[in-house]
C-alpha positions as CSV (number, residue, x, y, z in Angstrom):
1,M,74.4,113.4,118.6
2,K,73.4,109.8,119.4
3,L,75.1,106.9,117.7
4,L,74.2,103.3,118.7
5,G,72.6,104.5,121.9
6,K,75.7,106.6,122.9
7,T,75.9,110.4,122.9
8,I,78.8,111.5,120.8
9,S,79.8,115.2,120.6
10,I,80.8,116.9,117.3
11,E,84.3,117.3,118.9
12,Q,84.6,113.6,119.4
13,I,83.5,112.9,115.9
14,R,86.1,115.4,114.6
15,E,88.8,113.8,116.7
16,N,87.9,110.3,115.5
17,I,88.1,111.4,111.9
18,A,91.3,113.3,112.5
19,T,92.9,110.2,114.1
20,E,91.9,108.1,111.1
21,L,93.2,110.7,108.7
22,R,96.5,110.9,110.5
23,A,96.8,107.2,110.5
24,R,96.3,107.1,106.7
25,V,98.7,109.9,105.9
26,V,101.3,109.8,108.6
27,G,101.1,106.1,109.6
28,P,99.8,104.0,112.5
29,N,102.3,105.7,114.9
30,A,101.1,109.2,113.9
31,S,101.1,110.8,117.4
32,Q,104.6,109.5,118.2
33,R,106.0,110.6,114.8
34,T,104.4,114.0,115.1
35,Q,106.1,114.5,118.4
36,E,109.4,113.3,117.0
37,I,109.2,115.9,114.3
38,M,107.3,118.9,115.8
39,D,108.3,118.7,119.4
40,A,111.9,117.5,119.3
41,P,114.5,120.1,120.4
42,G,117.1,121.4,118.0
43,E,117.7,123.9,115.2
44,R,115.5,123.6,112.1
45,W,116.4,124.1,108.5
46,F,113.6,126.8,108.3
47,A,112.4,129.4,110.7
48,E,108.8,129.4,111.8
49,D,107.9,132.3,109.5
50,R,109.3,130.8,106.3
51,P,106.9,130.2,103.4
52,I,107.7,126.5,103.2
53,R,106.2,126.0,106.6
54,L,103.0,127.8,105.6
55,V,102.6,125.8,102.3
56,H,103.6,122.4,103.7
57,G,101.4,122.8,106.8
58,D,98.2,123.6,104.9
59,A,95.4,121.2,104.1
60,S,95.7,122.1,100.4
61,M,98.7,119.7,100.4
62,F,96.2,116.8,99.9
63,I,95.2,118.2,96.5
64,G,98.7,119.3,95.8
65,G,100.1,115.8,96.4
66,L,97.6,114.2,94.0
67,R,98.3,116.9,91.4
68,A,102.1,116.3,91.7
69,L,101.6,112.5,91.1
70,L,99.6,113.1,87.9
71,L,102.1,115.7,86.6
72,Q,105.2,113.6,87.5
73,S,103.7,110.6,85.6
74,L,104.0,112.4,82.3
75,H,107.8,112.0,82.2
76,P,108.4,108.5,80.8
77,L,111.6,107.8,82.7
78,A,110.4,109.1,86.0
79,M,107.2,107.1,85.6
80,A,109.2,104.0,84.7
81,G,111.0,104.1,88.1
82,V,107.6,104.4,89.9
83,A,106.1,101.6,87.8
84,N,109.0,99.2,88.3
85,Y,110.0,99.9,91.9
86,S,107.0,101.4,93.7
87,D,104.3,99.2,95.2
88,Y,101.8,102.0,94.9
89,R,99.0,99.7,93.8
90,K,99.3,97.2,96.7
91,D,100.5,99.8,99.3
92,P,99.4,103.3,98.1
93,W,99.2,104.6,101.6
94,G,102.8,103.5,102.3
95,R,104.0,105.7,99.5
96,L,101.9,108.6,100.7
97,Q,103.2,108.1,104.3
98,R,106.8,108.2,103.1
99,T,106.3,111.3,101.1
100,A,104.4,113.0,104.0
101,D,107.2,112.0,106.4
102,F,109.9,113.5,104.1
103,L,108.0,116.8,103.7
104,A,107.3,117.0,107.4
105,A,110.8,116.2,108.6
106,T,112.5,118.5,106.2
107,S,110.1,121.4,106.6
108,F,109.4,121.2,110.4
109,G,111.8,118.8,112.0
110,P,115.2,119.2,113.7
111,A,118.1,119.5,111.3
112,N,119.5,116.2,112.3
113,E,116.2,114.4,111.6
114,A,115.8,116.3,108.3
115,Q,119.3,115.1,107.2
116,R,118.6,111.5,108.3
117,I,115.4,111.4,106.1
118,V,117.3,112.9,103.2
119,E,120.1,110.3,103.5
120,R,117.4,107.5,103.6
121,V,115.8,108.8,100.4
122,K,119.2,109.0,98.6
123,A,120.0,105.5,99.6
124,V,116.7,104.3,98.1
125,H,117.4,106.3,94.9
126,L,120.6,104.3,94.4
127,K,118.6,101.1,94.0
128,V,116.1,102.5,91.4
129,N,117.5,102.1,87.9
130,G,116.6,100.1,84.8
131,V,115.3,100.3,81.3
132,A,112.0,102.0,80.5
133,S,109.4,100.5,78.0
134,D,110.8,102.7,75.3
135,G,114.3,101.2,75.7
136,R,116.0,104.1,77.4
137,T,117.8,103.6,80.7
138,Y,116.9,105.5,83.8
139,S,118.2,106.1,87.3
140,A,116.5,107.8,90.2
141,T,119.9,109.5,90.9
142,D,119.8,111.3,87.5
143,P,119.9,115.0,88.4
144,H,117.7,115.8,85.4
145,L,114.9,113.4,86.6
146,L,115.3,114.6,90.2
147,K,114.8,118.1,89.0
148,W,111.6,117.2,87.2
149,V,110.2,115.4,90.2
150,H,111.1,118.4,92.4
151,I,109.6,121.2,90.2
152,A,106.4,119.1,89.5
153,E,106.0,118.9,93.3
154,I,106.6,122.5,94.2
155,D,104.6,123.8,91.4
156,S,101.7,121.6,92.6
157,F,102.0,122.5,96.2
158,L,102.3,126.2,95.5
159,Y,99.5,126.3,93.0
160,T,97.0,124.5,95.2
161,Y,98.1,126.6,98.2
162,Q,97.3,129.7,96.3
163,K,93.9,128.4,95.2
164,F,92.7,126.8,98.4
165,S,94.4,128.3,101.4
166,K,93.1,131.0,103.6
167,A,96.0,133.3,103.1
168,P,97.7,133.1,99.6
169,L,101.3,134.3,99.3
170,D,102.3,137.5,97.7
171,Q,105.1,137.5,95.0
172,A,107.8,137.7,97.6
173,G,106.3,134.8,99.5
174,R,105.9,132.7,96.4
175,D,109.6,133.3,95.5
176,G,110.5,132.6,99.1
177,Y,108.7,129.2,99.0
178,V,110.5,128.2,95.8
179,K,113.9,129.3,97.4
180,D,113.1,127.3,100.6
181,A,112.3,124.2,98.6
182,A,115.5,124.6,96.6
183,Y,117.5,124.0,99.8
184,V,115.8,120.7,100.3
185,A,116.2,119.8,96.6
186,R,120.0,120.3,96.7
187,A,120.2,118.1,99.7
188,V,118.7,115.2,97.7
189,G,120.9,115.8,94.7
190,V,119.0,118.3,92.5
191,I,121.5,120.5,90.6
192,D,120.6,124.2,90.1
193,P,116.9,124.0,91.3
194,P,114.8,127.1,90.7
195,E,114.9,129.8,93.3
196,S,112.0,131.9,92.2
197,E,108.5,131.3,90.8
198,A,109.5,132.6,87.4
199,E,112.5,130.2,87.2
200,M,110.2,127.4,88.2
201,R,107.7,128.1,85.5
202,A,110.5,128.4,82.9
203,M,111.9,125.1,83.9
204,I,108.6,123.3,83.7
205,D,108.2,124.7,80.1
206,S,111.7,123.4,79.3
207,Y,110.6,119.9,80.2
208,R,107.4,119.9,78.2
209,P,109.0,118.4,75.0
210,E,110.0,115.4,77.1
211,L,106.6,114.8,78.5
212,K,104.1,112.4,77.0
213,S,101.4,109.7,77.6
214,T,102.8,106.2,78.2
215,R,101.1,103.0,79.2
216,E,102.6,103.4,82.7
217,S,101.3,107.0,83.0
218,R,97.8,106.0,81.8
219,D,97.7,103.1,84.2
220,A,98.7,105.4,87.1
221,T,96.0,107.9,86.1
222,K,93.3,105.2,85.9
223,Y,94.4,103.9,89.3
224,L,94.4,107.3,91.0
225,L,91.1,108.4,89.4
226,F,89.0,105.2,89.5
227,K,90.6,102.6,91.8
228,P,91.5,104.1,95.2
229,P,91.9,101.4,97.8
230,L,89.4,102.8,100.2
231,P,86.0,101.8,101.7
232,G,82.8,103.3,100.4
233,A,82.4,106.5,102.4
234,A,86.1,107.3,102.2
235,K,86.1,106.6,98.5
236,I,83.5,109.3,97.9
237,A,85.6,111.9,99.8
238,Y,88.6,110.8,97.8
239,W,86.8,111.2,94.5
240,L,85.7,114.7,95.5
241,L,89.3,115.5,96.2
242,M,90.4,114.0,92.9
243,V,87.9,115.9,90.7
244,A,89.0,119.1,92.5
245,T,92.6,118.0,91.7
246,V,91.9,117.5,88.0
247,S,90.5,121.1,87.9
248,T,93.9,122.4,88.9
249,L,95.9,120.6,86.1
250,P,97.3,122.8,83.3
251,A,95.3,122.5,80.0
252,W,98.3,121.0,78.2
253,T,98.3,118.0,80.5
254,R,94.7,116.9,79.8
255,I,95.2,115.1,76.5
256,P,98.3,113.0,77.5
257,L,96.6,112.2,80.9
258,R,93.3,111.5,79.1
259,V,91.2,113.6,81.5
260,G,88.5,116.0,80.3
261,Y,88.9,119.8,80.2
262,L,85.7,121.8,80.9
263,P,86.9,125.2,82.0
264,I,83.6,126.7,82.9
265,I,82.5,123.8,85.0
266,E,85.9,123.6,86.6
267,Q,85.9,127.3,87.4
268,V,82.3,127.5,88.7
269,I,82.0,124.1,90.4
270,L,85.1,122.0,90.8
271,R,87.5,124.6,92.2
272,P,85.0,125.8,94.8
273,L,84.6,122.1,95.7
274,G,88.3,121.9,96.3
275,Y,88.1,124.9,98.6
276,L,85.3,123.3,100.5
277,M,87.2,120.0,100.8
278,T,90.4,121.6,102.1
279,S,88.3,123.7,104.5
280,A,86.7,120.5,105.8
281,I,90.1,118.8,106.2
282,R,91.4,122.0,108.0
283,W,88.5,121.8,110.4
284,I,88.8,118.1,111.0
285,T,92.5,118.3,111.8
286,S,92.3,121.4,114.0
287,T,91.9,119.3,117.2
288,P,93.5,120.3,120.5
289,M,96.4,117.9,120.0
290,D,97.3,119.5,116.7
291,K,97.6,123.2,117.4
292,S,101.1,123.5,115.9
293,S,100.1,122.6,112.3
294,D,97.2,122.2,110.0
295,T,98.1,118.7,109.1
């Protein structure tokens, strides 16, 4: 392929896109950080064959992360902390990079690095507290809120992995993933996290009476859906990911999030689109420098 008079191979194009993608998700020092986590010596929290490594190393995490943000926003107190303390509008990539770094370090990194990241997160949580718009106080160290954030994340990561990965987990694998994630959850202060898929589903149902639409959640949804801080071409790819994300949301979330529910279109068009998008990301990131993981 020729571009501006130069011959560029498909492999070069793929590596260029992969470099840009890593810079967005991991940060400007993506290669160094990847080495610090993946190549550093030492015992890990999880063996190489554990389900958490399969799920958190798959390209479906892009959709899972967006789904988790939308789901988490429905808890007024959790969303109040994000709205008051997170600079996600001015620096959305910073928040994404911090989340990706936490997941990578705890899932793949040496135990000492995983613990360091956990302690950093706990220190940040100590500073996040205040009064929500409904007059209730909140704190990021509240075990009840920590549990909601946790189960919204693992439900989203597991659901999108099952829908869009090449090798969905069987029941034992799904329970194993939830149990692996519980180890990390306890480290950051979650009390009695679920240890099976059934427990996770039951806990999500138990939170539903607390979930509702708020001004903050609606603002976050509008921002995520319609105002991504990206240039034109990247914005199109983002929107494709987002419509695929919306198709994975439970029906009961659609009214409070104010997003449409068209089950036939979602089943026939949007979910296959999600599979195509994650397959494309998987291909883009499967460069020689990245043999150890899909991300």
